[in-house]
C-alpha positions in Angstrom: 69.4 30.0 -99.9 66.0 31.7 -100.1 62.6 31.0 -101.6 62.1 32.7 -105.0 58.8 34.6 -105.0 56.6 36.6 -107.3 54.2 39.5 -106.4 50.9 39.8 -108.3 49.3 43.1 -109.3 47.0 43.0 -106.3 50.1 42.9 -104.0 49.9 39.2 -103.0 53.2 37.2 -102.9 53.5 33.6 -104.0 56.3 31.1 -104.3 57.5 30.7 -107.8 57.3 27.2 -109.1 58.8 25.3 -112.0 57.2 22.0 -113.1 55.3 22.0 -109.9 58.4 22.5 -107.7 59.1 25.5 -105.6 62.2 27.4 -106.6 65.0 28.5 -104.3 67.9 30.8 -105.0 71.3 29.5 -103.8 74.2 31.6 -102.5 75.8 31.3 -105.9 72.8 32.8 -107.6 71.6 29.5 -109.2 68.0 28.5 -109.1 67.3 25.2 -107.3 64.0 23.4 -107.8 63.2 21.5 -104.6 61.8 18.2 -105.7 59.9 16.8 -102.7 58.6 13.6 -104.5 62.1 13.1 -105.9 63.6 13.4 -102.5 61.3 10.8 -101.1 62.2 8.5 -104.1 65.9 9.1 -103.5 65.5 8.2 -99.8 63.8 5.0 -100.9 66.6 4.2 -103.4 69.3 5.0 -100.8 67.5 2.7 -98.3 67.7 -0.1 -100.9 71.4 0.6 -101.5 72.0 0.7 -97.8 70.5 -2.8 -97.6 72.9 -4.0 -100.2 75.8 -2.4 -98.4 74.7 -4.0 -95.1 74.5 -7.4 -96.7 78.0 -6.9 -98.2 79.2 -5.9 -94.7 77.6 -9.0 -93.1 79.3 -11.2 -95.8 82.7 -9.6 -95.0 82.2 -10.1 -91.3 81.3 -13.7 -91.9 84.5 -14.2 -93.9 86.5 -12.7 -91.0 85.0 -15.2 -88.5 87.6 -17.8 -89.6 90.2 -15.6 -87.8 88.3 -15.4 -84.5 90.5 -16.1 -81.5 93.6 -14.6 -83.0 94.6 -11.5 -81.0 96.8 -9.1 -83.0 97.3 -6.9 -79.9 98.7 -9.8 -78.0 101.0 -10.6 -80.9 102.4 -7.0 -80.8 102.9 -7.3 -77.0 104.8 -10.5 -77.5 107.1 -8.9 -80.1 107.8 -6.0 -77.7 108.6 -8.4 -74.9 111.0 -10.3 -77.1 112.9 -7.1 -77.7 113.5 -6.6 -74.0 115.0 -10.1 -73.3 117.7 -9.9 -70.7 120.8 -11.0 -72.6 122.5 -12.0 -69.4 120.1 -14.9 -69.0 121.4 -16.5 -72.1 124.8 -18.2 -72.1 125.7 -17.7 -75.7 125.4 -14.1 -76.7 125.3 -15.1 -80.3 122.0 -17.0 -79.7 120.2 -13.9 -78.4 119.7 -12.2 -81.8 119.0 -15.6 -83.4 116.2 -16.4 -81.0 114.7 -12.9 -81.3 114.8 -13.0 -85.1 113.2 -16.5 -85.3 110.5 -15.6 -82.8 109.7 -12.3 -84.6 109.6 -14.1 -88.0 107.3 -16.8 -86.7 104.9 -14.3 -85.3 104.9 -12.1 -88.4 104.3 -15.2 -90.6 101.4 -16.3 -88.3 99.6 -12.9 -88.4 100.4 -11.8 -92.0 97.5 -13.7 -93.5 95.1 -11.9 -91.1 96.4 -8.5 -92.0 96.3 -9.2 -95.7 92.8 -10.7 -95.5 91.5 -7.6 -93.6 93.1 -5.2 -96.1 91.7 -7.2 -99.0 88.1 -7.3 -97.6 88.3 -3.5 -96.9 89.5 -2.8 -100.4 86.7 -5.0 -101.9 84.1 -3.2 -99.9 85.4 0.2 -100.8 85.6 -0.8 -104.5 82.0 -2.1 -104.5 80.5 0.9 -102.8 82.4 3.7 -104.5 82.8 2.0 -107.9 79.2 0.9 -107.9 78.1 4.5 -107.1 79.9 5.8 -110.2 78.5 3.0 -112.5 75.0 3.6 -111.2 75.2 7.4 -111.3 72.3 9.0 -113.2 74.1 12.3 -113.3 77.2 10.7 -114.9 75.0 8.9 -117.5 72.8 11.9 -118.4 75.3 14.8 -118.1 78.8 13.6 -118.8 80.4 12.8 -122.1 82.9 10.2 -120.8 82.4 6.7 -119.5 81.8 6.0 -115.8 85.3 4.5 -115.3 86.9 7.7 -116.6 84.7 9.7 -114.3 85.8 7.5 -111.4 89.5 7.8 -112.5 89.2 11.6 -112.2 86.9 12.1 -109.2 87.2 8.7 -107.3 89.7 10.1 -104.8 87.1 12.7 -103.7 84.9 10.0 -102.2 85.3 7.9 -99.1 83.3 5.1 -97.4 82.2 6.2 -94.0 79.7 4.5 -91.7 78.3 2.5 -94.6 77.8 5.5 -96.9 79.8 7.1 -99.7 80.7 10.7 -98.7 82.0 13.3 -101.1 84.9 15.7 -100.4 86.0 18.8 -102.2 89.6 19.5 -103.3 90.3 21.2 -99.9 89.3 18.0 -98.0 85.9 19.4 -96.8 82.7 17.3 -96.9 80.2 18.3 -99.6 76.8 19.4 -98.3 73.5 19.4 -100.2 72.1 22.7 -101.6 68.6 21.3 -101.8 68.7 19.8 -98.3 70.7 22.3 -96.2 72.6 20.8 -93.3 72.7 17.3 -94.8 75.5 15.7 -96.7 75.1 15.7 -100.5 74.1 12.4 -101.9 76.5 10.8 -104.5 75.0 12.4 -107.6 74.8 15.9 -106.1 78.4 15.6 -104.7 79.6 14.6 -108.2 77.8 17.5 -109.8 79.4 19.9 -107.3 82.9 18.5 -108.1 82.3 18.7 -111.9 81.1 22.3 -111.5 84.4 23.2 -109.8 86.5 21.3 -112.3 88.5 23.7 -114.5 88.1 21.5 -117.6 84.4 20.7 -117.1 83.5 21.9 -120.6 85.5 19.0 -122.0 83.6 16.3 -120.1 80.0 17.6 -120.2 77.7 16.5 -122.9 76.9 19.2 -125.5 73.3 19.4 -124.4 73.7 18.3 -120.8 74.4 21.6 -119.1 72.5 24.9 -119.1 74.3 28.2 -119.2 77.9 28.8 -120.2 79.2 25.6 -118.7 77.8 23.4 -121.4 80.1 24.8 -124.1 83.9 25.4 -124.1 84.5 28.8 -122.6 87.4 31.1 -121.9 89.6 29.0 -124.2 88.7 25.7 -122.5 88.4 22.8 -124.9 89.5 25.0 -127.9 86.1 24.5 -129.5 87.0 20.9 -130.5 84.1 18.5 -130.7 83.6 14.8 -131.5 80.3 13.0 -132.1 79.0 10.5 -129.6 79.1 7.8 -132.4 82.7 8.5 -133.2 83.6 8.6 -129.5 81.9 5.2 -128.8 83.9 3.6 -131.6 87.2 4.4 -130.0 89.2 2.3 -127.6 89.2 3.4 -123.9 92.8 4.8 -124.2 91.9 6.8 -127.3 88.8 8.1 -125.6 90.9 9.2 -122.6 93.3 11.0 -125.0 90.4 12.9 -126.6 89.2 14.0 -123.2 92.7 15.2 -122.2 93.0 17.1 -125.5 89.8 19.0 -124.5 87.3 17.5 -127.0 83.6 17.9 -126.2 81.4 15.0 -127.1 78.2 16.1 -128.9 75.1 14.1 -129.6 
C-alpha cells in the first residue's frame, strides 16, 4: 500500500487528500482514506467494548467458583486406575466388571455438571461477543440489505473469540488483517467488509446505494437484476426475507 500523491505545475509533490484524509492505494488498486481521528475513536470504542467483555469474563469466572476444589484431572486418573485393577485380587470374577462400571458411572455423574457448566458458559460468552458484534456493526447497518441475524448466519463461522477479542478469518482459515492499519488484525467491521467483498453473491446482499463501483449492482449475472424495495422487504417475515436473499434479490431504498 502506498501514499497517493499529486505533483503541481511547479514540480512540488503533495499527498492527495479526500475530506481531509490522506489517500493510500492498496495492493488491489482500491483507494483507502486513512482516517486518523476515526481510528482514535475506534480505539476508544473498542476499549469500551473490551471493558464489557472483561466484566462478562469476570462474571463467568465468578460463576465457576462454585466448582472450586473439584479436580477433573484427578478424576481422569482415577478412571484410568480403575481400568488397571488386578482381577486376581477379587474373588468373584463377575464382580470385577460390576465394580469398574459402578465406579466409572459415579465419577462421570459427579463431574458431568462441571463439564456441562463450562461448555455452557463458554457458549454464552462466544454468543455475546460474536453475536453482539454483528448486531452493533455499523457496516452491516449502513451497507447490507439483510438483517444482522442473516448476516451472522452467513458469516458467523468466520469469526472466533480469541484473547477477549473477536477475530475474523477468511474462507481459507487465515486471519484477516487491516488494510488501513498494516500489520494489525482487522477490526470487526473491516473484517466483515473484506468477507462481503469476497462473497460471490455480494450483489444480492448489498444495499442499492451502499457500495461504490460495480459491486453495488448485480453483475455478471449475479442477482438476475431482481430488486425489492426496503419497505416491501421489511414487511416480510424472516423466512420470506431469507428466501428473497437466496433468490438473488437486491434491496433498494
